[in-house]
N, C-alpha and C positions, 0 to 999 in steps of 0.2 A: 345694432349689436345683438348678438346671439349666443346661446350656449349650445355647445356640442356635447352630450352625453353618450358614453358607449352604452350599447345593448346590455352588457353585463351589468352596469351600474343600475340601469333601471330595471333589469330583471331580479337583482338583489333586493331593490325596493318595493317592487310591485308583485312579484312572483313571475311566472312564466309567461302568463297571457298578456303580452304587451303590444300584441299586432292591433288590437281594437283601438289603441290611442294612436295609430299612425295617421299622421295628417292633420291631427287635431291641433287647435291652438290654445295655449293657456289662458284662461280667462283675464280681462283687464281689471278685474275687482278681486277683492279678498287678497289671498296670499299671491295670486298673480299680479295685482296692483302694486303690492310690496316688493315684489321681484323686479318689476319695471322700475320703480323709483330707486331701488337699490342700484340697479345696472346703470341707470342714468348717472347717479351721483358717483359711482365708481368710475364711470367715463369722465365726468368732469373733473374729478379729484385725482386720477391715475397719475397725471404728471408730478403731483405732490406727495405720492405715496412711495415707501421704500419696497423693493421687490418682496420682502416677507408680508407687508401690509397688503399689496395687490393680490398675493396668493391667498391671504385671509378673506379678502373681499370676495375673491372668486370662489372660494369654498362656501362662504356665505350664500352666494348665488346659486351655487350648484343644490345646496341644501334646500333652498327656496323653491328651486325648479323642481326638485323631487317631491317637495310636500304639495307643490300645485298639482303635480301629475297624479299622486296619490288621491288628492281631493277630486279631481276629475274622473279617476277610475271608481272612486265610491260613488260619486254622484251617478255614473253610468249603471252600475250594479244596483243601486237604489231605485233607479228608474226602471230598471228591467224587473225588479221585484215588485214594485208597485204595478207595472202593467200585468204581470202575471197574476196578482191578488185581484187586480180589476177585472181581468177576463175571468177569473174562477168565480168572482162575485156575480157577473154577468150570466156565466152559465148556470149558476145556482138558482138566480131568479127566473130564468127561462125553464129549468126543471121543475121548480115550483108552481110556476104560473102558466105552463104549457097549455093546460085546459081552457084559459081564458081566452075567449074569442078575440078580446080587445088587446091582447098581448101584441104590440108593436115594437118597432124600433124605438119610437118616441117614448111609449111607456117604459121601456126598459131604461133608456137614458134618464128619464125622470126618476125612476126608482133608485137609479145609482146616483144622481145627483150631477151628471155630466152632459155634454153636448153630444149630439148625434154623430159629430164628426170624430171626437174622441172614441166613441164606441165603434165606429167604422174602422178607425186606425187599429185599434187593439186587436180586432178580429182579423184585419187584412194582414196584419203582422204574422199570423198563424195560417194565412192563406184560406180563411173562411170568411163567409158573408153571414151577417147577423140574421138577415131574414132566412137564409138556407138553413141555419142552425136551428131556429124556431121552428120550420116546417118539419126537419129531420126528427127533433126531439118530440113532437107532437105523433109523428109516424110511429117512433120508437114506443112510445107510451101506448098508442093504439095497438100495437102488435103484441105488447105484452097483455094487454086487456083481452086481446081476442084469444090468446093462446091459454090464457088462465082459466082453469075449470071454475073457480070462484066466481068469474063473471060470464058464464056460459049463458046465463038467463038473460043477459042484456041484448037488445037488439043491436045489429050494426049501427044502425041511424043513431042510437043512443051513444055508443063508443065514440062515434065520429063528433058528436056534439061535445062530450065528456072531454075529448082531446082537442078542442079549440076549432074545429071545422064547423063553417056555417051552413054546409048542405053535405048530403052523402054522396052526390055525384062527383064533387070534387075530392072529397075523401077516397073513393073508390079508384079514380083516375091517378091520383098522387100515390096511393098504397101500391097499385099494381105497378106503377113506374119504378118505385123503390124497391119492392120486393119480388116483382116477377109473377104476382098472382094476386087475385082479387083477396079483399078482406074474408069473404065466405070461405074461399079455397083454404086460406090461412088458418081459420078457425077449424074447418074439418080436418085438415092434416094434423092440427095439434090434439084433437080429440079422436 
């Protein structure tokens, strides 16, 4: 058995963004389980129902189907909102701790109370790599320090260390790859 609902009825109930639900199945628990039970009972009792009663049973099934679709759409929206909040929390942790040489994917996952796989999935959904974001954040922080007059007294090696780099050679190489100039050149251009 199945229910066919017009696009207009679904749009009236859910709004214009119904394409995200295309091809999705209604879960067999919750309101979806009630819908399934109702449809099976309607099928079994249909020979004993009047046309008006069949219409009433069909209306109840339609209402339950729309409620199940609304619950599914809300679950998708809640999931997307959670993923966005989770991503923002990870980025805030990276921004805050980018100077820690021990900041790794494992440390971020531990700090957020999640698995590495969950962390990778959230970043991959945005076309990013967790490790690449860590390094980019460190380099951006270093560039701000190099260009700041308030930090002109710091040695480049000290800036590298403050930004989470274990050695100046790696810092110099990565900085030049990202910005097209050495840290020393960046400092000179800024001052």
